[in-house]
DSSP file (Angstrom, degrees, kcal/mol; ACC not computed):
  #  RESIDUE AA STRUCTURE BP1 BP2  ACC     N-H-->O    O-->H-N    N-H-->O    O-->H-N    TCO  KAPPA ALPHA  PHI   PSI    X-CA   Y-CA   Z-CA
    1    1 A M              0   0    0      0, 0.0     2,-0.6     0, 0.0     0, 0.0   0.000 360.0 360.0 360.0 123.3  -29.4    3.9  -67.7
    2    2 A N        +     0   0    0      2,-0.0     2,-0.6     0, 0.0     0, 0.0  -0.751 360.0 174.3-113.2  83.3  -26.6    2.3  -65.5
    3    3 A N        -     0   0    0     -2,-0.6     2,-0.4     2,-0.0     0, 0.0  -0.796   8.2-177.1 -88.9 123.2  -27.9    2.2  -62.0
    4    4 A K        -     0   0    0     -2,-0.6     2,-0.4     2,-0.0    -2,-0.0  -0.946  11.0-164.8-122.7 143.4  -25.5    0.4  -59.7
    5    5 A A        -     0   0    0     -2,-0.4     2,-0.4     2,-0.0    -2,-0.0  -0.991   4.3-159.7-127.1 134.3  -25.9   -0.5  -56.1
    6    6 A Y        -     0   0    0     -2,-0.4     2,-0.4     2,-0.0    -2,-0.0  -0.918   5.8-165.8-114.2 140.1  -23.1   -1.5  -53.8
    7    7 A R        -     0   0    0     -2,-0.4     2,-0.5     2,-0.0    -2,-0.0  -0.985   2.8-162.8-129.2 132.6  -23.6   -3.4  -50.6
    8    8 A S        -     0   0    0     -2,-0.4     2,-0.4     2,-0.0    -2,-0.0  -0.942   6.0-163.7-115.1 134.7  -21.1   -3.9  -47.9
    9    9 A E        -     0   0    0     -2,-0.5     2,-0.5     2,-0.0    -2,-0.0  -0.937   1.7-160.3-119.2 142.1  -21.5   -6.5  -45.2
   10   10 A E        -     0   0    0     -2,-0.4     2,-0.6     2,-0.0    -2,-0.0  -0.975  12.3-141.2-122.0 130.8  -19.7   -6.7  -41.9
   11   11 A S        -     0   0    0     -2,-0.5     2,-0.5     2,-0.0    -2,-0.0  -0.806  17.1-148.9 -91.3 122.0  -19.4   -9.8  -39.9
   12   12 A L        +     0   0    0     -2,-0.6     2,-0.3     2,-0.0    -2,-0.0  -0.798  22.9 170.3 -94.6 126.2  -19.7   -9.1  -36.2
   13   13 A T        -     0   0    0     -2,-0.5     2,-0.3     0, 0.0    -2,-0.0  -0.966  35.5-111.7-132.1 151.2  -17.8  -11.4  -33.8
   14   14 A L        -     0   0    0     -2,-0.3     4,-0.1     1,-0.1    -2,-0.0  -0.640  15.4-160.7 -79.7 135.3  -17.1  -11.2  -30.2
   15   15 A K  S    S+     0   0    0     -2,-0.3    -1,-0.1     2,-0.1     0, 0.0   0.568  79.5  40.1 -90.0 -11.0  -13.4  -10.6  -29.3
   16   16 A S  S    S-     0   0    0      1,-0.1     5,-0.1     2,-0.0    -2,-0.0  -0.923 102.3 -82.6-132.1 159.2  -13.9  -11.9  -25.8
   17   17 A P     >  -     0   0    0      0, 0.0     4,-2.1     0, 0.0     3,-0.3  -0.203  43.5-111.2 -59.1 154.9  -15.9  -14.8  -24.4
   18   18 A L  H  > S+     0   0    0      1,-0.2     4,-2.5     2,-0.2     5,-0.2   0.864 116.5  55.8 -57.2 -40.4  -19.6  -14.2  -23.8
   19   19 A I  H  > S+     0   0    0      1,-0.2     4,-2.4     2,-0.2    -1,-0.2   0.909 108.1  48.5 -62.5 -41.2  -19.3  -14.3  -20.0
   20   20 A E  H  > S+     0   0    0     -3,-0.3     4,-2.2     2,-0.2    -1,-0.2   0.911 110.7  51.1 -63.9 -41.4  -16.6  -11.5  -20.1
   21   21 A A  H  X S+     0   0    0     -4,-2.1     4,-1.5     2,-0.2    -2,-0.2   0.911 111.5  46.9 -62.4 -42.7  -18.8   -9.4  -22.4
   22   22 A V  H  X S+     0   0    0     -4,-2.5     4,-2.6     1,-0.2    -1,-0.2   0.905 110.6  52.7 -66.1 -41.3  -21.8   -9.8  -20.0
   23   23 A N  H  X S+     0   0    0     -4,-2.4     4,-2.7     1,-0.2    -1,-0.2   0.875 106.4  53.5 -62.4 -36.9  -19.6   -9.0  -17.0
   24   24 A K  H  < S+     0   0    0     -4,-2.2    -1,-0.2     2,-0.2    -2,-0.2   0.859 111.3  46.3 -65.2 -34.6  -18.4   -5.8  -18.8
   25   25 A I  H  < S+     0   0    0     -4,-1.5    -2,-0.2    -5,-0.2    -1,-0.2   0.913 116.2  44.0 -72.5 -43.0  -22.0   -4.7  -19.3
   26   26 A R  H  < S+     0   0    0     -4,-2.6    -2,-0.2     1,-0.3    -3,-0.2   0.844 131.7  20.7 -72.1 -34.3  -23.0   -5.6  -15.7
   27   27 A N    ><  +     0   0    0     -4,-2.7     3,-1.6    -5,-0.2     4,-0.3  -0.660  66.3 170.7-136.4  78.6  -20.0   -4.0  -14.1
   28   28 A P  T 3  S+     0   0    0      0, 0.0     4,-0.3     0, 0.0     3,-0.3   0.700  77.9  57.2 -65.8 -18.9  -18.4   -1.5  -16.5
   29   29 A N  T 3> S+     0   0    0      1,-0.2     4,-2.7     2,-0.1     5,-0.2   0.509  79.0  92.0 -89.2  -4.1  -16.0   -0.1  -13.8
   30   30 A Q  H <> S+     0   0    0     -3,-1.6     4,-2.5     1,-0.2     5,-0.2   0.893  84.6  50.9 -60.2 -42.4  -14.4   -3.5  -13.1
   31   31 A A  H  > S+     0   0    0     -4,-0.3     4,-2.0    -3,-0.3    -1,-0.2   0.914 112.6  46.9 -62.2 -42.1  -11.6   -3.0  -15.6
   32   32 A L  H  > S+     0   0    0     -4,-0.3     4,-2.3     2,-0.2    -2,-0.2   0.905 111.4  51.2 -65.5 -42.1  -10.8    0.4  -14.1
   33   33 A E  H  X S+     0   0    0     -4,-2.7     4,-2.3     1,-0.2    -2,-0.2   0.892 109.0  51.4 -62.2 -39.6  -10.9   -1.0  -10.6
   34   34 A N  H  X S+     0   0    0     -4,-2.5     4,-2.3     2,-0.2    -1,-0.2   0.906 109.7  49.6 -64.1 -41.3   -8.5   -3.8  -11.6
   35   35 A K  H  X S+     0   0    0     -4,-2.0     4,-2.5     2,-0.2    -2,-0.2   0.905 110.3  50.4 -64.5 -40.8   -6.1   -1.3  -13.1
   36   36 A I  H  X S+     0   0    0     -4,-2.3     4,-2.6     1,-0.2    -2,-0.2   0.913 110.0  50.5 -63.4 -42.2   -6.2    0.8   -9.9
   37   37 A D  H  X S+     0   0    0     -4,-2.3     4,-2.0     2,-0.2    -2,-0.2   0.907 110.9  49.1 -61.4 -41.5   -5.5   -2.3   -7.8
   38   38 A N  H  X S+     0   0    0     -4,-2.3     4,-2.1     2,-0.2    -2,-0.2   0.912 111.7  48.2 -64.6 -42.9   -2.5   -3.1  -10.0
   39   39 A I  H  X S+     0   0    0     -4,-2.5     4,-2.5     1,-0.2    -2,-0.2   0.906 109.9  53.2 -63.9 -41.4   -1.1    0.4   -9.8
   40   40 A S  H  X S+     0   0    0     -4,-2.6     4,-2.1     1,-0.2    -1,-0.2   0.896 108.8  49.3 -60.2 -41.2   -1.6    0.4   -6.0
   41   41 A E  H  X S+     0   0    0     -4,-2.0     4,-2.3     2,-0.2    -1,-0.2   0.895 110.8  49.6 -66.4 -40.6    0.4   -2.9   -5.8
   42   42 A V  H  X S+     0   0    0     -4,-2.1     4,-2.6     2,-0.2    -2,-0.2   0.912 110.5  50.1 -64.9 -42.3    3.2   -1.5   -7.9
   43   43 A V  H  X S+     0   0    0     -4,-2.5     4,-2.5     1,-0.2    -2,-0.2   0.902 110.2  51.2 -61.9 -41.1    3.4    1.7   -5.8
   44   44 A K  H  X S+     0   0    0     -4,-2.1     4,-2.0     2,-0.2    -2,-0.2   0.919 111.3  47.2 -62.1 -44.8    3.5   -0.5   -2.6
   45   45 A Q  H  X S+     0   0    0     -4,-2.3     4,-2.1     2,-0.2    -2,-0.2   0.910 112.8  48.8 -64.2 -42.9    6.4   -2.6   -4.1
   46   46 A L  H  X S+     0   0    0     -4,-2.6     4,-2.7     1,-0.2     5,-0.2   0.893 109.3  53.0 -63.9 -39.8    8.3    0.6   -5.1
   47   47 A S  H  X S+     0   0    0     -4,-2.5     4,-2.5     1,-0.2    -1,-0.2   0.900 108.8  49.5 -62.3 -41.2    7.8    2.1   -1.7
   48   48 A Q  H  X S+     0   0    0     -4,-2.0     4,-2.2     2,-0.2    -1,-0.2   0.903 111.8  48.6 -64.4 -41.1    9.3   -1.0   -0.1
   49   49 A K  H  X S+     0   0    0     -4,-2.1     4,-2.4     2,-0.2    -2,-0.2   0.920 112.3  47.8 -65.4 -44.1   12.3   -0.9   -2.4
   50   50 A V  H  X S+     0   0    0     -4,-2.7     4,-2.8     1,-0.2     5,-0.2   0.918 112.0  50.3 -63.4 -43.0   12.9    2.8   -1.7
   51   51 A G  H  X S+     0   0    0     -4,-2.5     4,-2.4    -5,-0.2    -1,-0.2   0.900 110.6  49.6 -60.8 -41.1   12.6    2.1    2.0
   52   52 A S  H  X S+     0   0    0     -4,-2.2     4,-2.2     2,-0.2    -2,-0.2   0.908 112.1  47.6 -64.5 -42.7   15.1   -0.7    1.8
   53   53 A I  H  X S+     0   0    0     -4,-2.4     4,-2.1     2,-0.2    -2,-0.2   0.928 113.1  48.1 -64.6 -45.7   17.5    1.4   -0.2
   54   54 A L  H  X S+     0   0    0     -4,-2.8     4,-2.3     1,-0.2    -2,-0.2   0.893 111.6  50.3 -64.0 -39.5   17.2    4.3    2.2
   55   55 A N  H  X S+     0   0    0     -4,-2.4     4,-2.4    -5,-0.2    -1,-0.2   0.901 110.4  49.1 -65.1 -41.0   17.7    2.0    5.2
   56   56 A S  H  X S+     0   0    0     -4,-2.2     4,-2.2     2,-0.2    -2,-0.2   0.879 112.2  48.5 -68.7 -35.5   20.8    0.4    3.8
   57   57 A K  H  X S+     0   0    0     -4,-2.1     4,-2.5     2,-0.2    -2,-0.2   0.900 111.3  50.2 -68.4 -39.8   22.3    3.8    3.0
   58   58 A A  H  X S+     0   0    0     -4,-2.3     4,-2.3     2,-0.2    -2,-0.2   0.909 111.7  47.9 -65.7 -40.7   21.5    5.1    6.5
   59   59 A I  H  X S+     0   0    0     -4,-2.4     4,-2.1     2,-0.2    -1,-0.2   0.924 112.7  49.0 -64.2 -44.3   23.1    2.0    8.0
   60   60 A G  H  X S+     0   0    0     -4,-2.2     4,-1.7     1,-0.2    -2,-0.2   0.898 111.0  49.7 -61.9 -41.4   26.2    2.4    5.8
   61   61 A Y  H  X S+     0   0    0     -4,-2.5     4,-1.8     1,-0.2    -1,-0.2   0.910 111.0  49.2 -65.3 -42.7   26.5    6.1    6.7
   62   62 A N  H  X S+     0   0    0     -4,-2.3     4,-1.1     1,-0.2    -1,-0.2   0.864 109.2  52.8 -65.4 -35.6   26.3    5.3   10.5
   63   63 A E  H  < S+     0   0    0     -4,-2.1    -1,-0.2     1,-0.2    -2,-0.2   0.850 107.9  51.3 -69.3 -33.9   28.9    2.6   10.2
   64   64 A I  H  < S+     0   0    0     -4,-1.7    -1,-0.2     1,-0.2    -2,-0.2   0.902 111.8  46.6 -68.4 -40.5   31.3    5.0    8.5
   65   65 A N  H  <        0   0    0     -4,-1.8    -1,-0.2     1,-0.2    -2,-0.2   0.662 360.0 360.0 -77.9 -16.5   30.9    7.6   11.2
   66   66 A N     <        0   0    0     -4,-1.1    -1,-0.2    -5,-0.1    -2,-0.2   0.451 360.0 360.0 -95.4 360.0   31.3    5.2   14.1
């Protein structure tokens, strides 16, 4: 009789500091809120750039016609 048993062990380690792990448990939506804030800031910057481009084109167009 050849009975064999195989055992696999996995070492569990934290990929982030303990304080970050606890914060994720206490406030699971914080990461999502941070991403939304970042997207909002990017949209604001893009809006400013588009406004600046449109204003410069409008000024250029008015100078050509005058």
